[in-house]
C-alpha positions as CSV (number, residue, x, y, z in Angstrom):
1,M,15.6,4.0,-51.5
2,R,16.0,6.4,-48.6
3,A,19.4,8.1,-47.9
4,E,19.9,6.2,-44.7
5,D,19.3,2.9,-46.4
6,L,21.8,3.8,-49.1
7,D,24.3,4.7,-46.4
8,Q,23.8,1.3,-44.7
9,V,24.3,-0.5,-48.1
10,E,27.6,1.3,-48.5
11,V,28.7,0.4,-45.0
12,D,27.8,-3.3,-45.6
13,Q,29.7,-3.3,-49.0
14,R,32.8,-1.8,-47.4
15,A,32.7,-4.3,-44.6
16,E,32.4,-7.2,-47.1
17,A,35.3,-5.7,-49.2
18,A,37.4,-5.5,-46.0
19,R,36.8,-9.2,-45.2
20,L,37.6,-10.1,-48.8
21,R,40.9,-8.2,-48.7
22,E,41.9,-9.8,-45.4
23,E,41.1,-13.2,-46.8
24,F,43.4,-12.9,-49.8
25,F,45.8,-10.1,-48.8
26,D,46.6,-10.3,-45.1
27,D,48.6,-7.7,-43.3
28,E,51.9,-9.7,-43.6
29,L,51.5,-9.9,-47.4
30,V,50.7,-6.2,-47.6
31,D,53.8,-5.3,-45.6
32,K,56.0,-7.5,-47.9
33,L,54.5,-5.8,-50.9
34,L,55.1,-2.3,-49.5
35,A,58.7,-3.2,-48.6
36,A,59.3,-4.7,-52.1
37,T,58.0,-1.6,-53.9
38,G,60.2,0.6,-51.8
39,E,63.3,-1.6,-52.4
40,R,62.7,-1.7,-56.2
41,G,61.8,2.0,-56.5
42,V,58.3,1.2,-57.8
43,S,55.5,3.7,-56.9
44,L,52.1,2.5,-55.8
45,T,50.1,4.8,-58.2
46,G,50.7,6.7,-61.4
47,A,52.6,5.6,-64.5
48,G,54.6,2.4,-63.8
49,G,53.0,2.0,-60.5
50,F,52.0,-1.3,-58.8
51,L,48.3,-0.6,-58.4
52,P,47.7,0.2,-62.1
53,E,49.4,-3.1,-63.0
54,M,47.4,-5.0,-60.4
55,I,44.1,-3.4,-61.6
56,K,45.1,-4.1,-65.3
57,T,45.6,-7.8,-64.4
58,V,42.3,-8.0,-62.6
59,L,40.3,-6.2,-65.3
60,E,41.8,-8.3,-68.1
61,R,41.1,-11.5,-66.2
62,G,37.6,-10.3,-65.5
63,M,36.9,-9.4,-69.1
64,G,38.3,-12.8,-70.2
65,A,35.8,-14.5,-67.8
66,E,33.0,-12.3,-69.2
67,L,33.9,-13.3,-72.7
68,T,33.9,-17.0,-71.7
69,D,30.5,-16.6,-70.3
70,H,29.3,-14.8,-73.4
71,L,30.6,-17.5,-75.8
72,G,29.6,-20.4,-73.6
73,Y,32.9,-22.2,-73.7
74,A,36.4,-21.9,-72.2
75,K,39.5,-20.8,-74.1
76,G,40.9,-23.7,-76.1
77,D,37.8,-25.8,-75.7
78,A,37.0,-27.8,-78.8
79,A,33.3,-26.9,-78.5
80,G,34.1,-23.5,-79.8
81,R,34.9,-24.8,-83.3
82,R,31.3,-25.2,-84.3
83,S,29.7,-22.5,-82.1
84,G,29.4,-19.8,-84.8
85,N,31.4,-17.3,-82.7
86,S,34.9,-17.4,-81.3
87,R,37.6,-15.3,-79.7
88,N,39.3,-12.8,-82.0
89,G,42.3,-11.4,-80.2
90,T,42.4,-8.2,-78.2
91,T,42.1,-4.5,-78.8
92,P,44.5,-2.1,-77.0
93,K,42.7,0.5,-74.9
94,T,43.9,3.0,-72.3
95,V,41.5,4.0,-69.5
96,S,42.0,6.7,-66.8
97,T,41.4,5.7,-63.2
98,E,42.0,7.2,-59.7
99,V,45.4,5.5,-59.5
100,G,46.6,6.4,-63.0
101,D,46.3,5.5,-66.7
102,I,46.0,1.8,-67.4
103,A,46.8,0.2,-70.8
104,L,44.4,-2.7,-71.3
105,D,44.1,-5.5,-73.8
106,Q,40.4,-5.7,-74.3
107,P,39.2,-9.1,-75.6
108,R,36.8,-9.3,-78.6
109,D,34.8,-11.9,-80.5
110,R,34.5,-12.4,-84.2
111,N,30.8,-11.4,-84.3
112,S,31.4,-8.2,-82.3
113,T,28.5,-9.1,-80.0
114,F,30.6,-9.0,-76.8
115,S,30.3,-6.0,-74.5
116,S,32.2,-6.0,-71.1
117,A,30.4,-4.8,-68.0
118,L,33.8,-4.1,-66.3
119,V,35.1,-1.9,-69.1
120,P,32.1,-0.8,-71.3
121,K,32.5,0.1,-74.9
122,G,33.6,3.7,-75.3
123,A,34.5,4.1,-71.6
124,R,37.7,6.0,-71.1
125,R,37.4,6.6,-67.4
126,L,36.8,4.0,-64.7
127,G,36.0,4.0,-61.0
128,G,35.3,7.3,-59.3
129,L,37.5,9.5,-61.5
130,E,34.5,11.3,-63.0
131,D,33.1,11.9,-59.5
132,M,36.5,13.2,-58.4
133,I,36.6,15.6,-61.3
134,I,33.2,16.9,-60.5
135,S,34.0,17.2,-56.8
136,L,37.2,19.2,-57.6
137,Y,35.3,21.4,-60.0
138,A,32.6,22.0,-57.4
139,G,35.3,22.9,-54.9
140,G,36.4,25.8,-57.0
141,M,39.2,24.4,-59.2
142,T,39.2,25.5,-62.8
143,V,39.4,22.9,-65.6
144,R,43.1,23.6,-66.1
145,D,43.8,23.3,-62.4
146,I,42.1,19.9,-62.4
147,Q,44.1,18.9,-65.5
148,H,47.3,19.7,-63.7
149,H,46.2,18.1,-60.4
150,L,45.3,14.8,-62.0
151,A,48.6,14.7,-63.9
152,A,50.7,15.6,-60.8
153,T,48.9,13.3,-58.3
154,L,47.6,10.3,-60.4
155,G,49.7,10.5,-63.5
156,T,46.5,10.7,-65.5
157,E,46.6,13.0,-68.6
158,L,43.2,14.2,-69.5
159,S,42.5,16.9,-72.1
160,H,40.8,20.2,-71.4
161,E,37.9,19.1,-73.5
162,T,37.5,15.8,-71.7
163,I,37.3,17.4,-68.3
164,S,34.8,20.0,-69.6
165,N,32.7,17.2,-71.0
166,V,32.7,15.4,-67.6
167,T,31.5,18.5,-65.8
168,D,28.9,19.2,-68.6
169,A,27.4,15.8,-67.9
170,V,25.6,17.3,-64.9
171,L,23.8,19.9,-67.1
172,E,20.7,17.7,-67.4
173,E,20.5,17.3,-63.7
174,V,20.8,21.1,-63.3
175,K,18.0,21.6,-65.8
176,A,15.8,19.1,-63.9
177,W,16.6,20.8,-60.6
178,Q,15.8,24.3,-62.0
179,S,12.4,23.1,-63.3
180,R,11.4,20.7,-60.5
181,P,7.9,21.2,-59.0
182,L,7.7,23.5,-56.0
183,E,5.2,23.9,-53.1
184,A,2.1,26.0,-53.6
185,F,2.8,28.3,-50.7
186,Y,6.0,29.9,-49.3
187,P,5.4,32.4,-46.4
188,V,8.8,33.9,-47.0
189,I,11.2,34.0,-49.9
190,Y,14.7,35.5,-49.6
191,L,16.6,36.8,-52.7
192,D,20.3,37.6,-52.7
193,A,22.8,38.0,-55.4
194,L,26.5,37.2,-56.3
195,V,28.4,39.3,-58.8
196,V,30.0,37.2,-61.5
197,K,32.0,38.0,-64.7
198,V,30.6,36.5,-67.9
199,R,32.0,36.7,-71.4
200,D,29.6,38.4,-73.7
201,G,31.0,38.3,-77.3
202,A,34.4,40.2,-77.2
203,H,33.7,41.7,-73.8
204,V,33.5,40.5,-70.2
205,T,30.7,42.0,-68.2
206,N,29.5,41.9,-64.6
207,R,26.2,40.1,-64.0
208,S,24.3,39.2,-60.9
209,A,23.6,35.5,-60.1
210,H,20.5,35.6,-57.9
211,I,19.7,32.8,-55.5
212,A,16.2,32.3,-54.2
213,V,15.5,30.5,-50.9
214,G,12.0,29.7,-49.9
215,V,10.8,29.0,-46.3
216,D,7.9,26.4,-46.2
217,M,5.2,26.2,-43.6
218,D,7.5,24.1,-41.3
219,G,10.1,26.8,-41.4
220,I,12.5,24.7,-43.5
221,K,14.5,26.5,-46.1
222,H,14.8,25.3,-49.7
223,V,16.9,26.7,-52.6
224,L,14.3,27.4,-55.2
225,G,16.6,28.3,-58.1
226,I,19.5,30.2,-59.6
227,W,19.1,33.0,-62.2
228,V,21.7,35.0,-63.9
229,Q,20.5,38.5,-64.6
230,A,21.3,39.3,-68.3
231,T,18.9,42.2,-68.6
232,E,18.0,44.9,-66.1
233,G,14.7,45.5,-64.4
234,A,11.1,44.3,-64.7
235,K,11.6,42.0,-67.8
236,F,14.1,39.8,-66.0
237,W,12.1,39.6,-62.8
238,A,8.9,39.0,-64.6
239,G,10.5,35.9,-66.1
240,V,11.7,34.7,-62.7
241,C,8.3,35.1,-61.1
242,A,6.6,33.5,-64.0
243,Q,8.9,30.5,-63.8
244,L,8.2,30.1,-60.1
245,A,4.5,30.4,-60.7
246,N,4.7,27.8,-63.5
247,R,6.5,25.4,-61.2
248,G,3.6,25.5,-58.7
249,V,4.1,28.5,-56.4
250,K,0.6,30.0,-56.1
251,D,1.1,32.5,-53.2
252,V,3.9,34.2,-51.3
253,L,3.5,36.4,-48.3
254,I,6.8,38.2,-48.0
255,V,9.8,38.6,-50.3
256,C,13.0,39.8,-48.7
257,C,15.5,41.4,-51.0
258,D,18.0,44.2,-51.6
259,G,15.9,46.8,-53.3
260,L,16.1,45.1,-56.7
261,A,14.8,47.3,-59.6
262,G,11.7,45.8,-61.2
263,L,11.2,43.0,-58.7
264,A,8.3,44.7,-56.8
265,E,6.3,45.2,-60.0
266,A,6.9,41.6,-61.1
267,I,5.8,40.2,-57.8
268,E,2.7,42.3,-57.7
269,A,1.8,41.1,-61.2
270,T,2.3,37.5,-60.3
271,W,1.2,37.4,-56.6
272,P,-0.9,40.5,-56.1
273,H,-1.0,40.2,-52.3
274,A,2.7,39.6,-51.7
275,M,4.8,42.1,-49.8
276,V,8.3,43.2,-50.8
277,Q,10.6,43.9,-47.9
278,T,14.0,45.6,-48.4
279,C,16.8,44.0,-46.4
280,V,17.5,46.3,-43.5
281,V,21.1,45.2,-43.2
282,H,21.8,46.0,-46.8
283,L,20.1,49.4,-46.3
284,I,22.3,50.2,-43.4
285,R,25.4,49.2,-45.4
286,A,24.3,51.3,-48.3
287,S,23.9,54.4,-46.1
288,M,27.2,53.8,-44.4
289,R,29.1,54.0,-47.7
290,F,28.8,57.8,-47.5
291,V,30.1,58.0,-43.9
292,S,33.8,58.4,-43.0
293,Y,35.3,55.8,-40.7
294,T,35.6,58.2,-37.8
295,D,31.8,58.9,-37.8
296,R,30.5,55.5,-38.5
297,K,29.9,54.5,-34.9
298,A,28.0,57.7,-34.1
299,V,25.9,57.4,-37.3
300,A,25.1,53.8,-36.6
301,A,23.8,54.8,-33.1
302,M,21.5,57.4,-34.7
303,L,20.2,54.9,-37.3
304,R,19.4,52.2,-34.8
305,P,16.2,54.0,-33.5
306,I,14.9,54.0,-37.1
307,Y,14.9,50.2,-37.7
308,T,14.1,49.3,-34.1
309,A,11.1,51.7,-33.9
310,P,7.8,50.3,-32.6
311,D,5.9,51.6,-35.6
312,E,6.3,53.7,-38.8
313,D,5.5,57.0,-37.1
314,A,8.3,56.5,-34.5
315,A,10.7,55.4,-37.3
316,L,9.8,58.6,-39.3
317,M,10.4,60.7,-36.2
318,A,13.8,59.0,-35.7
319,L,14.8,59.6,-39.4
320,T,13.8,63.3,-39.1
321,T,15.9,63.6,-35.9
322,F,18.9,62.1,-37.8
323,A,18.3,64.4,-40.8
324,D,18.2,67.5,-38.6
325,S,21.3,66.5,-36.7
326,N,24.9,67.7,-37.5
327,L,25.7,64.2,-38.8
328,G,22.6,64.1,-41.0
329,K,23.5,67.5,-42.5
330,K,27.1,66.3,-42.9
331,Y,26.0,63.2,-44.7
332,P,22.8,64.0,-46.7
333,A,23.4,61.1,-49.0
334,A,23.0,58.7,-46.0
335,V,19.6,60.3,-45.2
336,A,18.5,60.1,-48.9
337,T,19.3,56.4,-48.9
338,W,16.6,55.8,-46.2
339,E,14.2,58.3,-47.7
340,N,14.4,56.6,-51.2
341,A,13.8,53.1,-49.8
342,W,11.2,54.2,-47.2
343,D,8.2,52.5,-48.9
344,R,10.0,49.2,-49.1
345,F,11.6,49.5,-45.7
346,T,8.6,50.2,-43.5
347,P,6.3,47.2,-44.0
348,F,8.2,45.0,-41.5
349,L,7.6,47.7,-38.7
350,A,4.0,46.5,-38.6
351,F,5.1,43.1,-37.3
352,G,6.1,41.8,-33.9
353,P,9.7,41.0,-32.7
354,A,9.6,37.3,-33.7
355,L,8.6,38.0,-37.3
356,R,10.9,41.0,-37.6
357,K,13.9,38.8,-36.9
358,V,12.9,36.5,-39.8
359,I,12.3,39.1,-42.5
360,Y,14.5,42.1,-41.7
361,T,17.5,40.7,-43.5
362,T,18.5,38.2,-46.2
363,N,21.5,37.2,-44.1
364,S,19.9,33.8,-43.5
365,I,21.5,32.8,-46.8
366,E,24.7,34.9,-46.4
367,S,26.7,31.9,-45.1
368,L,25.9,30.1,-48.3
369,N,26.9,33.2,-50.4
370,Y,30.2,33.5,-48.4
371,Q,31.2,30.0,-49.4
372,L,30.1,30.4,-53.0
373,R,32.2,33.6,-53.3
374,K,35.2,31.6,-52.2
375,I,34.6,29.2,-55.1
376,I,33.8,31.7,-57.9
377,K,36.7,34.0,-57.1
378,N,39.2,31.5,-58.6
379,R,37.8,32.2,-62.1
380,G,38.5,35.3,-64.0
381,H,35.3,35.0,-65.9
382,F,32.7,32.4,-67.1
383,P,32.1,31.6,-70.7
384,S,28.3,31.7,-70.4
385,D,25.4,32.0,-68.0
386,E,24.9,28.3,-68.1
387,A,28.5,27.8,-66.8
388,V,27.7,30.1,-63.9
389,I,24.5,28.1,-63.0
390,K,26.3,24.8,-63.4
391,L,29.2,25.7,-61.0
392,L,26.8,27.3,-58.4
393,W,24.6,24.2,-58.5
394,L,27.5,21.9,-58.1
395,A,28.9,24.0,-55.3
396,I,25.6,24.1,-53.4
397,M,25.2,20.3,-53.7
398,N,28.8,19.8,-52.6
399,I,28.4,22.2,-49.6
400,E,25.2,20.5,-48.6
401,D,26.8,17.1,-48.8
402,K,29.5,18.2,-46.4
403,R,27.0,19.7,-44.0
404,A,25.0,16.5,-44.1
405,R,28.1,14.4,-43.2
406,E,28.9,16.8,-40.3
407,R,25.4,16.5,-39.0
408,A,25.5,12.7,-39.3
409,K,28.8,12.6,-37.3
410,Q,27.4,14.8,-34.6
411,A,24.2,12.8,-34.3
412,G,24.0,10.8,-31.1
413,K,26.9,12.6,-29.3
414,G,24.6,13.8,-26.5
415,K,25.7,16.8,-24.4
416,D,29.1,17.0,-26.0
417,R,27.5,17.4,-29.4
418,K,28.4,20.6,-31.3
419,S,25.6,22.9,-32.5
420,V,24.1,21.7,-35.7
421,P,25.6,23.5,-38.7
422,R,22.9,25.6,-40.5
423,L,23.3,26.4,-44.2
424,V,20.3,26.5,-46.4
425,E,18.7,23.3,-47.8
426,G,16.9,21.5,-45.0
427,A,17.8,24.0,-42.3
428,T,15.1,25.4,-40.1
429,V,14.5,29.1,-39.5
430,T,15.3,30.1,-35.9
431,G,12.2,31.1,-34.0
432,W,9.9,30.1,-36.9
433,K,7.0,28.8,-34.7
434,A,6.5,32.3,-33.1
435,A,7.0,34.0,-36.5
436,L,4.3,31.7,-38.1
437,G,2.0,32.6,-35.3
438,E,2.3,36.3,-36.1
439,L,1.9,35.6,-39.8
440,A,-1.3,33.7,-39.0
441,L,-2.7,36.8,-37.2
442,V,-1.8,39.2,-40.0
443,Y,-2.8,36.9,-42.9
444,P,-5.3,34.5,-41.3
445,D,-7.1,33.3,-44.4
446,R,-4.0,32.8,-46.6
447,V,-1.9,31.0,-43.9
448,N,-4.8,28.8,-42.6
449,A,-5.5,27.7,-46.1
450,Y,-2.2,25.9,-46.2
451,L,-1.9,24.7,-42.6
């Protein structure tokens, strides 16, 4: 079923639920109920609250009706004496819900063949509590933060292990997402990294969580995967490229990244004709690290002719001018940064303005990384690489859901509509049509093969 169809089903269900509420609980009755709870000092939710008691009554009546349907006769009916199965009392059971813990008396039968659909066997959480836990976790709260939040707001006491198990339930989805089939051809792939702390035995080490975003032939961006770099250099990147190739990626034109060691060799081994382009923005930042604050504006002005040059010869002349200047002699490390990255910096100078805007930086996914950093900064460290990937995946799904809701709200607002938020998944690269035209001129056979 399509997403819009699912949304319509949810709207219809809510409308029907509203009509049902109005039929049995009109506004006058609700007002009386609220007044009575206030007068008697009874809360609506949490331990001793009215809503948990009401849900308890509804669930127990519902389970009783389910048992009657299962046995084929009503309680007290003489037909049950020779039926071969009968009621056998109740079993106490406490379930956690969005309004607090509820102590239930779950009915049972003598043959132990009854299983309630309302409260399934083994279920300890009902309603949307698990979704709430996952949403809080994806929003950046730690397990212990969630534990305290549920206890303070809902009166629901869940153990650290229970909450961890709820969040671990998405691991199968994460694995399926990480191994899903990909398209055969991506003209451009962006790679950027977040630094995370991961426990490694008795030590906590810094690792890079790399996120890959591929741009398809329509200019639409897709998150291809998340990889935590446990080893340095070519071995790690060979594994990443091999995984992408095994998932169906047959060819890539350009990979934009931040001068990652070993990546170029791995790409050339997997896709021999692909080009690796160093992110110009990262290169500028790297060279500026050696420049004092008072000279930064002047140095930036001298660097601009390098990355805006019409061709490689003009860029080299601009770099030489900078190196021979007083500022270049004052900051030789800034000059060396450009010289060391020259081979990976210059390829984009061969393209026109439209394509340069697309490939000169990985900042097209920087807005995503900014939000992910806000989420991971709440954690001192992660217990494993899998925990890093799980949180980043949940966060990406959560962020995309919020963006989708914003786009849905803005749809149909005409001239007063705000600009459509662009994040990653499903967003279109600005100016892609002109950029694809330039790519078709430079790589006619490879681009036309997938048009």
